[in-house]
FIBA-511846 format. One record per residue: residue in one letter; x, y, z of N, C-alpha, C, O in turn. Coordinates in steps of 0.1 Angstrom, whole numbers, plus 5000, padded with zeros to 4 digits. Example, Ala and Ser with C-alpha at 12.3 -4.5 7.8 and 13.67 -1.06 7.14 Angstrom:
A513249435078512349555078513249675078514249675085;S512849785071513749895071512950005079513450115080;
***
This chain:
M777663189778777563179765778463089759779663099763;T777962979747779162849745778862869730777962949725;A779462819724779362779707778862659709779062579719;R777862639694777062539693777462469678777562559670;L777662359673777362279660776362259654775562199661;L775962289644774562229640774962129628775662169618;D774362019628774561919619773661959607772461969609;V774362009594773662039583773461919573772561909565;R774661829576774461719566775461589574776661609577;R774861479578775761399584775661249578774561209572;H776761159578776661059572777160949584777460979596;A777260839578777560739591779260699589779960659597;D779360729579780860659574781660809562782060789551;P781660909566781861039560783361009555784360959560;V783061079541784861039532785461199535786661209536;A784661309537785061409541784061509552783061469558;R784561629552783661719558784161859561785361879562;V783461939562783462089557782662149573781562099578;L783362229579782962319590783062479582783962539577;V781462519584781162659579780862779593779962779601;L782162879590782262929599781263089597781563139586;H780263149604779563259596780163359601781163339607;G779363499599779763639600779263669610778563589616;G779963839617779563889628779763999624779364049613;Q780764069635780864219635782064229643782564129648;Q782764349644784364359650784264319666784964229671;H783164429672782864409686781664329689780764309680;G781464299699779964269703779864149711779964039705;T779564159728779564019734778263959736778063879745;E777364009730775663939729775663819723776463779714;P774863749729775163619724774363599709773463669705;T775263489702775063479688773563409686773363319693;S772463449676771463379677771363299662771763349651;W770763189662770663099646769863199640770163199628;R769063269643768163409635768963489629768463559621;Q770063509632770663639630771063649614771063539609;L771463739608771063749591772663699587772763649576;S773863709595774763609587774963489591775663409585;V774163459605774063309603773463249596773963139594;L772063279590771363249581771663239568771163149561;R772563339563773263339551774163219551773863129543;S775063209560775663089559775362989560775962899555;R774062949569773462839569772862789553772762679549;V772562889546772162859532773462839524773262779513;L774662859527776262829520775662669522775162589515;A776062659537776262509540775262449531775662419520;S774062439533773162339527773362339513772962249506;A773962459507774562439492775662339492775862249484;V776362349502777762219501777162129506777462039499;A776462079514775761979516775061869502775161749500;R774461959495773661919483774861879478775161759477;A775861969473777161929464777761799468778161719460;G777661799484778661669485777961539490778761449495;A776861519490775661429496776261299489776561199497;R776461299477776661119471778061119471778561029465;H778861249478780561189481780661169500781761169506;R779661149505779361119520780461239523781561219527;V780061369521780661469528779561529539778361559537;D780261529551779261599560779661759561780761799557;V778761839565778861949566777862009579776662009582;R778962059586778562159600778562269602779662319599;L777562339608777962489608778062489621777562409629;L779062599625779262669637778462799644778462909638;R777962799653777762919658778562969668778862909678;Y778763069666779863109680779163169692777963189693;A779963199701779363209715778763379713777663429716;A779663419708779263599707779263659694780063589687;R778763759688778563799679780263879672780763879661;G780563929683781763989677783163899676783363789682;W784063959669785663939666786163929681786463819686;N786264069688786464109702787764019701787763909707;D789264059694790563999697790163889694790463819704;G789563809683789563679682788963569685789363449681;A787863589692786863499700786663399691786763279694;P786363439678785563339668786863199664786563079661;L788163249665789263169663788863049675788362939672;R789063089686788962979698787362909698787162819705;D786362959689785062889690785362759679784962649679;A786262809669786062759655787362639660787162519659;R788462679665789362539671788562469679788562349677;W787762529691786862429697786262309690786462189693;A785362359678784762279665785762199658785562069658;L786462229655787762129649787962039658787861919655;E788162069670788561919681787461859685787661749689;Q786261889684785061789682784861719671784061619672;L785461749658785461689649786561599646786361499638;R787861649651788761559651788561429660788861319656;A787861469673787561359682786561249673786661139678;E785861249664785161189659785761089650785160979649;D786961119641787661089635788661159628788461209617;P789861169634791261239632791561219614792361299608;E790861109607791561069595790561179583790961219572;V789661209588788861259578789061399576788961489584;P789361429560790061549554788961619559787861559560;T789061739562788661879567788662009558789762029552;G787662099557787562199549786762309556785862279565;L787062439552786862519559786062629551786562699543;L784662659554783962769543783862879554783162859564;G784462979552783963099562783163229552783563249541;Y782063289559781663409552781963509564781963499576;S782363629554782463769562783763759571784963719568;M783263799586784163739594784563619598785563599606;G783563499593784163379591785263339580786063239579;G785163439572786063429562787663449568788663389565;R787563579581788463589588789263469593790463449592;A788263389599788663319612789263179599790263119601;A788663159590789063029580790563069579791362989584;L790863189572792063219568792863209579793963139578;R792763259590793663249602793963059605795063019608;L793062999603793062859606793662769594793662649594;G794062829586794262749571794962649573794462549569;G796262639580796962579583796662459592797462359593;E795462459599794962379607794262259599793762179607;V794162239588792662169583793362179565794362239561;D792362079556792862049543792762149530793462159521;T791562219533791562319523790462439529789762409538;V790362589523789662699527789162729516789762719506;V788062779517786962859508786662969519786362949531;T786863119511786063229518784863259508784763209497;A783963359514783263439505782763549513782063549524;A783163659505783363819513783963809524783363849534;A785463759526786163769536786163929544786064029537;W786163919558786764019562788164019563788663989574;V789064059554791064059559791064159566790564269562;D791464159575792564269582793964229578794364119577;R794564329575795964359570796764289580797364199577;A796664329589797564249603797464119605798264069613;D796364029596796563899599797263859585797263739583;L797763919577798263879565799563789571799563669569;P800663859578801463779583801363629588802263549586;L800163619595799863519601799263379593799163269600;L798863389579797963299572799363209572800563229574;R798563109568799262929563798562889555797362899556;P799362809544798262739531797762629542798562589551;P796262579539796162449539797062329537798162339531;R796662229543797762079542797462049524798461999518;S796262079516796762049502797162149494797762139483;G796962259501797862389492796862449488797162569486;R795362419484794262479480793162559485792462499494;V792962669481792562789485791662829473792062859462;L789862839477789062959470788563059472787463049477;L789063199470788563279476787563359463787663389451;L786363369474785063469463784963599467785463639478;H784263689460784163819469783063899458783163869446;G782263979462781664009451782464179449783264229456;A781764219436782764349431782264459434782964559430;R780964479442780464599448780064579460779064629464;D780864519469780564459485781064619491782264669489;E780064669498780664799507780964749520781964809524;V780664669527780864599540782464549543783164589553;T783064439533784364389532784764409517784064419507;S786164409519786864479505787264349496787864259501;P786964369485787764269477789264279476789964189474;E789664389479791064409479791764309489792664239486;G791164309501791764229511791564089507792264009511;T790764069499790863879496791763909484792663829485;L792063959476793363979466794463979476795363899472;A794764049488795864079494796063939499797163899500;A794763869503795063749510795863619500796763539502;A795163659489795563579478797263559477797863459478;D797563689475798863729474799863669482800863619478;R799263669496800263629506800263519503801363479499;L799163409504799263249500799963239491800963169494;R799963289480800563239469801863229470802463129465;A802563359477804063399484804463249490805563199488;L803363209498803863099507803562949497803962839501;G802862949486803362839479801862749475801762629471;A800862829479799562779479799062819463799462909455;D798162719461797562729447796262789450795362709454;V795862919449794662999452793963039439794563069430;S792563019439791863079431791063159434790563139445;V790363289426789963409430788763409420788763369408;R787763469426786763559418786163619428785563589439;T786663759421785763909425785263959415784964079418;D784963899400784463989390782863999389782364059380;L782263929399781063919395780364079405780864139415;A779064109397778664209402777664189417776364199416;D778164179427777464119438777864199452779064229454;T776964219458777264279473777464189481777564069479;H777564259495778264169505777164059511777563969519;G775864059507775063949510775263829499774763719502;L775763849488776163769479774863699474774863569473;V773863769471772463719468772263719452771863619446;R772563839447772363849433772863729423772163689414;H773963679427774663569419774863429431775863349431;A773863439439773963329447774163189444774863119451;R773363129431773663049426775062999421775362879421;T775763099418777163089410777963079423778162959424;W778563159435778963149445778562979448779362899445;H777562939454777262839461777562689450777462569454;R777762729437778062629427779562609429780062499431;L780062719428781862709431782262709443783562709443;A781762699456781962649468782062529469783062459472;G780562489467780562349466781262229461781562119466;A781362289448782562199436783962199442784762109443;Y784062319446785662309452786062239463787162199465;L784962229471785362189483785362049483786261979486;V783961999478783961859472784961829466785261709469;G785761879456786461839445787861819453788561709452;T788361909462789661919469789861799477790761709476;L788361799490788661729499788361579494788761489501;T787861549484787261389476788161349467788461229467;G788761439458789961429450788661409434789161359424;S787461439435786361409426786661489416787361569421;T786661499402787161589394787861719395787861819388;R788461689405789361769407789661909396789162019396;E790561849387790861959380789862009372790062119369;R788561959368787562039360786962159372786762279370;Q786962109381786362199394787162329396786662429400;G788762309394789562359399789662509387789962629389;R789362439376789562549362788362619364788462739364;A787062579367786062639367786062769378785462869376;A786862749388786962869398788062939397788462989408;E788862959385789863029384789263179370790063259366;
***
């Protein structure tokens, strides 16, 4: 089993790039499929970011983990492999992470290795909180549906508090009545994630997009 990268949007001369990390489960060694629900949901998110960043030449890649489970941090190894692939292409291009569900946990853990982080319905393990580090820009956006019964909005708020204590500029939205799939308010989630990532990584309309997420 090996991890795979999908090109959602590629440019010949990208200004920035986003790596999207999908969800999964706590344990599970079976291979991940592109047809699994958490992967498909993340692909929709990735496509929304690609549309938002098209005229700014923002590349978007979706990582498919080797296995479905967290398994003591296996997605972290896959994500670091993916980041190495991107840095090999051009180490100077600013990079952001967008993590959904379990991918949000991975994105938060890897925040110090990239320029910005956005999570959606993140699985936040309290044991991870002391390990979190702000991204290089210091800017983070955390999104979570108020009716999520799979992962906890309180975990997202705890991650926000931890990152703020470390000096990060964290914007949070947990007020929309949505479940873990983030389907009811999908257009809003997509707009917020895309605008924030593009604005932070490229500097375009940064202040306006930051206010919209708060």
